[in-house]
C-alpha positions in Angstrom: 337.2 10.6 -166.7 337.2 10.2 -162.9 333.9 10.3 -161.0 333.2 11.9 -157.6 330.4 11.3 -155.1 327.6 13.9 -155.3 326.9 14.4 -151.6 324.0 12.7 -149.9 322.5 11.6 -153.2 325.5 9.3 -153.6 325.5 9.8 -157.4 328.7 9.1 -159.2 329.2 12.2 -161.4 332.0 13.1 -163.7 334.4 15.5 -161.9 334.4 17.6 -165.1 330.8 18.4 -165.9 329.4 20.7 -168.5 328.1 24.3 -168.0 325.6 25.2 -170.8 325.2 28.9 -170.4 327.5 29.9 -173.3 325.6 28.0 -175.9 322.4 29.9 -175.4 323.3 33.5 -175.1 326.9 34.2 -175.8 328.2 35.6 -179.1 329.2 32.8 -181.5 326.8 30.2 -180.3 325.7 27.6 -182.9 323.3 24.8 -182.2 325.0 22.3 -184.5 328.4 22.9 -182.9 326.9 22.9 -179.4 325.2 19.5 -179.9 328.4 18.0 -181.3 330.4 19.3 -178.4 327.8 18.0 -175.9 327.9 14.6 -177.5 331.7 14.5 -177.5 331.6 15.2 -173.8 329.3 12.2 -173.2 331.6 10.1 -175.4 334.5 11.1 -173.2 332.8 10.2 -169.9 331.1 13.4 -168.9 327.7 12.7 -167.3 326.7 15.9 -165.5 325.1 18.8 -167.4 324.0 22.0 -165.9 321.6 24.5 -167.6 318.9 26.9 -166.7 315.6 28.4 -168.0 317.5 31.7 -168.0 319.9 30.5 -170.6 318.1 31.6 -173.7 314.7 31.3 -172.1 314.8 27.6 -172.2 316.9 27.1 -175.4 319.8 25.5 -173.5 317.3 23.2 -171.8 316.1 22.1 -175.3 319.6 21.2 -176.2 320.0 19.1 -173.1 316.8 17.2 -173.8 318.1 16.4 -177.3 321.3 15.1 -175.8 319.5 12.9 -173.3 317.3 11.4 -176.0 320.4 10.8 -178.2 322.0 8.7 -175.5 319.2 6.4 -174.1 321.8 3.8 -172.9 323.7 6.2 -170.7 322.9 7.9 -167.4 323.1 11.6 -167.9 322.5 13.7 -164.8 320.4 16.7 -165.7 320.4 19.9 -163.7 318.6 23.2 -164.4 317.5 26.3 -162.5 314.3 28.2 -161.7 314.6 31.9 -162.6 313.5 34.4 -159.9 310.0 35.8 -160.4 311.3 39.4 -160.6 314.0 38.3 -163.1 316.7 40.2 -161.2 320.2 38.7 -161.1 321.7 38.7 -158.5 319.1 38.9 -155.8 319.3 41.5 -153.1 319.0 41.4 -149.3 315.7 43.2 -149.3 314.0 40.7 -151.7 311.5 38.4 -150.1 310.6 34.8 -151.1 307.5 36.2 -152.8 309.7 38.5 -154.9 311.8 35.6 -156.1 310.3 32.1 -155.5 306.7 32.0 -154.4 305.3 28.4 -154.6 303.2 29.0 -157.7 306.1 30.4 -159.6 308.3 27.5 -158.6 305.7 25.0 -160.0 305.2 27.0 -163.1 308.9 27.1 -164.1 309.6 23.5 -163.1 306.9 22.5 -165.7 308.2 25.0 -168.2 311.7 23.6 -168.0 310.5 20.0 -168.3 308.5 21.0 -171.4 311.5 22.8 -172.9 313.7 19.8 -172.4 311.1 17.2 -173.2 312.0 15.3 -170.0 309.8 13.7 -167.4 312.1 14.6 -164.6 315.2 16.7 -163.8 317.8 15.1 -161.5 318.6 18.4 -159.9 316.4 21.5 -159.7 318.2 24.6 -158.4 317.2 28.2 -157.5 319.0 30.5 -159.8 319.5 33.2 -157.2 319.5 32.9 -153.4 319.2 34.8 -150.2 320.0 32.8 -147.0 316.9 34.3 -145.2 314.7 32.5 -147.6 315.3 29.4 -145.5 313.1 31.0 -142.8 310.0 30.8 -145.1 309.5 27.1 -145.7 307.0 27.4 -148.5 309.7 26.9 -151.1 310.9 23.7 -149.4 307.3 22.3 -149.1 306.7 23.0 -152.8 309.9 21.2 -153.7 309.0 18.2 -151.6 305.6 18.2 -153.4 307.3 18.2 -156.8 309.7 15.6 -155.7 306.9 13.3 -154.5 305.3 13.7 -158.0 308.5 12.4 -159.6 309.3 15.7 -161.4 312.6 16.3 -159.6 315.0 14.2 -157.6 317.2 16.7 -155.7 317.1 20.4 -154.7 320.0 22.9 -154.9 320.8 26.6 -154.7 323.0 28.7 -156.9 324.8 31.3 -154.8 325.2 34.9 -155.9 328.6 36.0 -157.3 331.2 36.6 -154.6 328.8 35.8 -151.7 329.6 32.2 -150.7 328.5 32.9 -147.1 325.0 33.7 -148.3 324.0 30.1 -148.4 325.7 28.6 -145.3 322.5 28.8 -143.2 320.5 27.0 -146.0 323.2 24.3 -146.2 323.0 23.7 -142.5 319.2 23.5 -142.6 319.4 20.1 -144.3 316.8 21.1 -146.9 319.0 20.9 -149.9 321.3 18.4 -151.6 323.6 20.7 -153.7 325.2 24.1 -153.8 326.5 25.8 -156.9 329.1 28.4 -156.3 331.9 30.3 -158.0 335.2 28.7 -157.1 338.5 29.2 -159.0 342.1 30.3 -158.5 340.9 33.8 -157.6 337.7 33.0 -155.8 338.9 30.8 -153.0 336.6 32.2 -150.3 334.1 29.3 -150.4 336.8 27.4 -148.5 336.2 29.7 -145.5 332.7 28.8 -144.4 330.7 27.2 -147.2 332.8 24.1 -148.0 333.1 23.1 -144.3 329.3 23.4 -143.9 328.8 21.3 -147.1 331.2 18.6 -145.8 329.4 18.6 -142.4 325.9 18.2 -144.1 327.0 16.0 -147.0 325.9 18.6 -149.5 327.4 18.3 -153.0 329.4 21.3 -154.4 329.2 22.3 -158.0 332.1 24.6 -158.9 331.1 27.1 -161.6 333.0 29.9 -163.4 336.3 27.9 -163.2 337.8 30.3 -165.8 336.6 33.5 -164.1 334.4 34.3 -167.1 337.4 34.1 -169.4 340.2 35.7 -167.3 341.7 32.2 -166.6 341.7 31.1 -170.2 344.7 33.4 -170.9 342.9 34.9 -173.8 341.6 38.1 -172.2 343.4 41.4 -173.1 342.8 45.1 -172.6 341.5 45.1 -176.2 338.9 42.4 -175.7 335.4 43.5 -176.8 332.0 41.9 -177.2 328.8 42.8 -178.9 326.3 44.8 -176.9 323.9 41.9 -176.5 326.7 39.6 -175.1 326.6 39.4 -171.3 330.3 39.8 -171.1 330.1 43.4 -172.5 328.3 44.4 -169.3 330.6 42.4 -167.0 334.0 43.4 -168.3 333.5 47.1 -167.8 336.8 49.1 -168.1 337.7 48.9 -164.4 337.0 45.1 -164.3 338.7 44.4 -167.6 341.9 46.1 -166.5 342.1 44.4 -163.1 341.1 41.0 -164.6 343.9 41.2 -167.2 346.4 42.2 -164.6 345.5 39.3 -162.3 345.5 36.9 -165.2 348.9 38.0 -166.4 350.4 37.6 -162.9 349.8 33.8 -163.3 351.8 33.4 -166.4 355.2 32.9 -164.7 353.7 29.8 -163.0 352.9 28.1 -166.2 355.2 25.4 -167.7 355.6 24.8 -171.4 353.5 21.7 -171.0 350.5 23.3 -169.2 348.0 25.8 -170.5 346.2 28.3 -168.2 342.8 26.6 -168.6 344.4 23.3 -167.6 346.0 24.9 -164.6 342.7 26.5 -163.6 340.7 23.3 -163.7 343.4 21.2 -162.0 343.6 23.8 -159.2 339.9 23.1 -158.4 340.5 19.3 -158.6 342.8 19.7 -155.6 339.6 20.5 -153.5 338.0 17.4 -152.2 334.7 19.2 -151.3 334.0 19.8 -155.0 331.8 17.1 -156.6 332.0 18.5 -160.2 333.3 21.4 -162.1 331.1 22.9 -164.9 333.2 24.8 -167.4 331.4 26.2 -170.4 332.5 24.3 -173.6 331.2 25.2 -177.0 333.9 23.8 -179.2 335.2 20.3 -179.6 338.8 21.1 -178.8 337.7 22.8 -175.6 335.7 19.7 -174.6 338.7 17.4 -175.3 341.2 19.7 -173.4 339.0 20.3 -170.4 338.0 16.7 -169.9 341.6 15.5 -170.3 342.4 17.4 -167.0 340.5 14.7 -165.1 343.0 12.0 -166.2 346.0 14.3 -165.5 344.7 15.0 -162.0 345.2 17.7 -159.4 348.2 20.0 -159.4 351.4 19.3 -157.4 351.3 20.5 -153.9 354.0 23.0 -154.7 352.2 24.7 -157.6 348.9 24.5 -155.7 350.5 26.3 -152.8 351.8 29.1 -155.1 348.4 29.6 -156.7 346.8 30.0 -153.3 348.6 33.3 -152.9 346.6 34.6 -155.9 343.4 34.6 -154.0 341.4 37.7 -155.0 338.6 38.7 -152.7 336.0 40.8 -154.4 332.7 42.3 -153.4 329.5 42.5 -155.5 329.1 45.7 -157.6 326.5 47.0 -160.1 328.3 45.2 -162.9 328.9 41.8 -161.2 325.5 40.2 -161.8 
């Protein structure tokens, strides 16, 4: 596993991190399997784990706490997220700071997350939705500074709404945060336009989420794919999105060699981007952990293949189903 520098915090984090959403709210989640997969990741050199209170109302945070306590001799970077007070994902332009992150709500959920995980501190505390105009109301920043001074958090970050990478640039340039989490993959290349240059200028770390485009870039999505009603994917892959996603995914198959899987190609594409500090694929099974982490040793794609994939950029705009 190769490490990368995590912005101004200067942490050395594994370039393949671990996204923990799927083990708390997706069909087929099993705690025993999840913990085994998490431990395997640590054994293979992964040291950055991202969760949120919203992942099973703290259940994923509980699993992360167990992992940390099982590895007292290893530095594991812990990241979680504060849910918006109105519990609306994604946020909307008309929402105020009081709708989403008033100071008392911030403090309440930082303590809830610490209790869920059984930890004294989180390395990174993120806002689970964001509107760039929130930066104009500094109450959130003052509260985070207060919590930092109490030793409850070390760094502050924002998680940017789906397909809105520009809705965070102002906050990055404010100098008030240390990290940005954003969707970045073969299709979603638009963070390169404004967000990544701003992060480079301000030395803000980039966490690349949804590297497999919610499953499209695993190569397993078909027009017949279905999920139980309670599974989030059942509301995301509505018919018009499923059809288009399958078409875009299938268009990539001619670029695959016999030695490369589509998930490997998806992760290695992101490794070509120097602005990214870590990628956080969801991994619930041991073979997924082993395969994904192996991409770090294999390294970025060739310039030729990377150039071909850049033509598959797919600019999308938020819709009712793209929460």
